[in-house]
Every structure is written in structure tokens, then in C-alpha cells.
C-alpha positions in Angstrom: 49.9 0.6 9.9 50.2 1.7 13.5 47.8 0.7 16.2 45.9 4.0 16.0 45.4 3.7 12.3 44.3 0.1 12.5 41.7 1.0 15.1 40.4 3.9 13.0 40.2 1.6 9.9 38.3 -1.0 12.0 35.8 1.7 13.2 35.2 2.9 9.6 34.6 -0.7 8.4 32.2 -1.3 11.2 30.4 2.0 10.3 30.1 0.8 6.6 28.8 -2.6 7.8 26.2 -1.0 10.0 24.9 1.3 7.2 24.8 -1.7 4.9 22.8 -3.7 7.4 20.3 -1.0 7.7 19.8 0.0 4.1 21.2 -2.8 1.9 18.3 -5.2 2.1 14.7 -4.6 1.0 12.4 -7.4 2.0 9.0 -8.0 0.3 6.6 -10.4 1.8 3.3 -11.5 0.2 1.0 -12.8 2.9 -1.6 -15.4 2.0 -4.8 -13.9 3.3 -7.0 -16.3 1.2 -8.8 -13.4 -0.5 -7.5 -10.0 -1.6 -4.0 -8.8 -1.0 -1.5 -8.0 1.8 2.0 -7.0 0.9 4.7 -5.9 3.4 7.8 -4.1 2.3 10.6 -3.6 4.8 14.0 -2.2 5.0 16.2 -0.8 7.8 14.2 2.5 7.9 10.6 1.9 6.8 7.7 -0.6 7.0 5.3 -0.2 4.1 2.0 -2.1 3.8 -0.1 -2.5 0.7 -3.7 -3.7 1.4 -4.8 -5.8 4.3 -7.1 -8.5 3.1 -10.8 -9.0 4.1 -12.3 -8.4 7.5 -15.0 -10.9 6.6 -12.3 -13.6 6.6 -10.6 -12.2 9.7 -7.5 -11.4 7.7 -5.9 -9.2 10.4 -6.5 -11.6 13.3 -5.7 -14.8 11.5 -2.8 -13.9 9.3 -1.4 -10.3 9.6 -1.2 -9.7 13.4 0.6 -13.1 14.0 3.1 -12.1 11.3 3.6 -8.6 12.9 4.2 -10.1 16.3 6.6 -12.7 14.9 8.6 -10.0 13.1 8.4 -7.4 15.9 6.5 -4.9 13.7 4.9 -2.2 15.9 4.4 0.6 13.4 3.6 0.8 9.7 5.1 4.0 8.2 2.8 4.1 5.2 -0.3 2.0 4.4 -1.7 1.9 0.8 -5.3 1.2 0.2 -5.1 0.3 -3.5 -8.9 0.5 -4.1 -12.1 0.5 -2.2 -13.0 -3.2 -2.3 -13.4 -4.9 1.1 -11.0 -7.7 0.4 -8.3 -5.1 0.2 -9.1 -2.6 2.9 -11.2 -4.6 5.5 -8.2 -5.9 7.5 -7.0 -2.4 8.2 -9.9 -1.9 10.7 -8.5 -4.2 13.3 -4.9 -3.2 12.6 -5.5 0.5 13.1 -6.9 -0.4 16.6 -3.7 -2.3 17.6 -0.8 -0.7 15.8 0.7 2.6 14.9 0.4 4.0 11.4 2.3 7.0 10.0 0.1 7.6 7.0 -2.7 6.2 4.8 -2.7 6.7 1.0 -5.8 5.8 -0.9 -7.1 5.8 -4.4 -10.8 6.7 -4.2 -13.1 6.6 -1.2 -16.4 7.5 -2.8 -16.9 4.8 -5.5 -17.1 1.9 -3.0 -18.7 -1.3 -4.1 -18.1 -5.0 -4.1 -18.7 -5.9 -7.7 -18.4 -2.9 -10.0 -22.1 -2.5 -10.2 -24.1 0.6 -9.1 -22.7 2.3 -6.1 -25.0 3.1 -3.3 -24.1 4.8 0.0 -25.9 2.1 1.9 -23.9 -0.7 0.3 -22.1 -3.0 2.8 -18.6 -2.1 1.5 -19.4 1.7 1.7 -20.5 1.4 5.3 -17.4 -0.6 6.3 -15.1 1.9 4.5 -16.8 4.8 6.2 -16.0 3.1 9.5 -12.4 2.6 8.6 -12.0 6.2 7.4 -13.6 7.5 10.6 -11.3 5.3 12.7 -8.2 6.6 10.9 -9.2 10.2 11.3 -10.1 9.7 15.0 -6.5 8.6 15.6 -5.2 11.7 13.8 -3.5 9.5 11.2 -2.7 11.4 8.0 -5.1 10.3 5.2 -4.5 11.5 1.7 -5.3 10.6 -1.9 -2.5 9.2 -4.2 -1.3 11.4 -7.0 -0.4 10.1 -10.4 3.4 10.1 -10.9 4.3 10.8 -7.3 7.3 9.3 -5.7 6.5 7.7 -2.4 9.0 7.8 0.5 9.9 4.2 1.1 13.4 4.7 2.4 16.9 5.3 1.1 17.7 3.8 -2.2 14.1 2.7 -2.9 12.2 4.3 -5.8 8.4 3.9 -5.6 6.4 5.6 -8.3 2.6 5.7 -8.6 1.9 4.6 -12.2 -1.8 4.6 -12.0 -4.5 5.7 -9.6 -7.8 7.6 -9.6 -6.4 10.2 -12.0 -8.8 12.7 -13.7 -8.2 11.4 -17.3 -8.9 7.8 -16.4 -11.8 8.6 -14.1 -13.5 10.7 -16.8 -13.1 7.8 -19.3 -14.5 5.3 -16.8 -17.4 7.5 -16.0 -18.3 8.0 -19.6 -17.9 4.3 -20.6 -19.6 2.9 -17.5 -22.3 5.4 -16.9 -24.9 3.0 -18.3 -23.9 0.5 -15.6 -24.6 3.0 -12.9 -21.1 3.2 -11.5 -17.4 2.5 -12.2 -15.4 -0.6 -11.5 -13.2 0.3 -8.5 -10.6 -2.2 -9.7 -9.8 0.1 -12.6 -8.8 2.9 -10.2 -6.4 0.7 -8.2 -3.1 2.3 -7.1 -0.4 0.7 -9.2 3.2 1.2 -7.9 6.5 0.3 -9.5 9.2 -0.2 -6.8 12.8 -0.3 -7.9 15.8 -1.1 -5.7 19.1 -1.6 -7.5 18.5 -4.0 -10.3 15.3 -5.4 -8.9 11.8 -4.1 -9.7 8.4 -5.0 -8.4 5.1 -4.0 -9.9 2.3 -3.9 -7.3 -1.0 -3.7 -9.3 -3.9 -4.0 -6.9 -6.7 -5.3 -9.1 -6.1 -3.0 -12.1 -7.9 -4.3 -15.2 -7.8 -3.7 -18.9 -8.7 0.1 -19.0 -6.1 1.0 -16.4 -3.5 -1.3 -18.1 -4.2 0.3 -21.5 -3.8 3.8 -20.0 -0.5 2.9 -18.4 0.8 1.4 -21.6 -0.1 4.6 -23.5 1.4 6.8 -20.8 4.7 4.9 -20.2 
């Protein structure tokens, strides 16, 4: 091998190494926010966030923002609000004020309650969620509802499929069964995502309960 060929080979190898460094690793971090969930998925191209803990417990200030600063995270490409319970969406309020977000994906933003009982527009969670939604829209951040079966763009080589969400079939069943309670249980309309990368899979379930689990088993 002459000097020119050796140099070309070295450049090609460096190119392969660089691509591998960017795309080979997917890192999943579960932050302990005491109550609720906060999951960060990162690779060389994307930062994804599932839920943000409870603002009542200062999840953003106490746990999430220090982690973001430590890791140098300045932008979340896609944020998932699995369901409208405050211990899952509350922390986003402070985060939206301080960081960039590419998109929010939500399950349901009308049946907002803390305990699965009757939903009232004046309930505390509903007021807080209204504030979050208004803040997201005021910053012109795309805000859209999840679709059953859709594939989310979480970066090259990552398959992220929505296995359950506020889909019409499940929602009708919940409405029919829970009408006597005055409202549905938001846990049952959690966004559930299966992420696969290579031979490793994760199942992110929000707070999905028996009805959602049964529907997924029947479907898949």
C-alpha cells in the first residue's frame, strides 16, 4: 500500500468511526423525580423526553434542569406528555421557559384530572394543563396529538412505535364503562411507546392500566 492509499484508508476509517460515535449509542436515562416519570432518550442526533415529573414537587428545578446543565442539553427535539396527570406534565412548565423544544406530542388534553374521578374544567390539574398548553403555543412550539401505530422520529436506527394512546376504540370503551363515574381514568389513555434499537427494546408505558393493557394484548 502506497502512502496515498494508506492516507485514504485512514480517512475512511475515521469517517466510519465518526458515524459510529454519532449513531451507534442510544442512551436512556430514568430520572428520579420522586413522583411521576421523567425519561430522557439521547443519541447523536436527537434528544427525546417522556414526561417531566410534578411541578408541585419542583421536579424541573430540583432534578431535571441540573441534569440538563450537567449533560449540556439545550434543546429537546420531541417531548411526550403521556397523559394529563400533573405528576407527568407539571415539570414541563418551567422547562419550556428555559429550554428549546422542537415538538410536543400529547395523548389527551381535555380529560384532565388527578384521580380518575369526575373531570371539571376548574380542577387544579386542568388549570395547570391549560397554562402549559398556552405557554407551548405562545412559543410557537408544534403541539399535536399522538396517533395509534405511528412511528416517531427518534433518530437513525431507532424504531419508536406508539402502541397505545387516546385512540377512538379505547376511548369509546372507556366512556361507556366509566360514564357512571363521571369521567374516564386518564391513566388508561397513556401514550405507550415501544422503542427498538438493534437487539434492545424498551417499553415506555406511562401509567397505562388494565383496560389499555388488555387492548394492546388483543391488538398486538
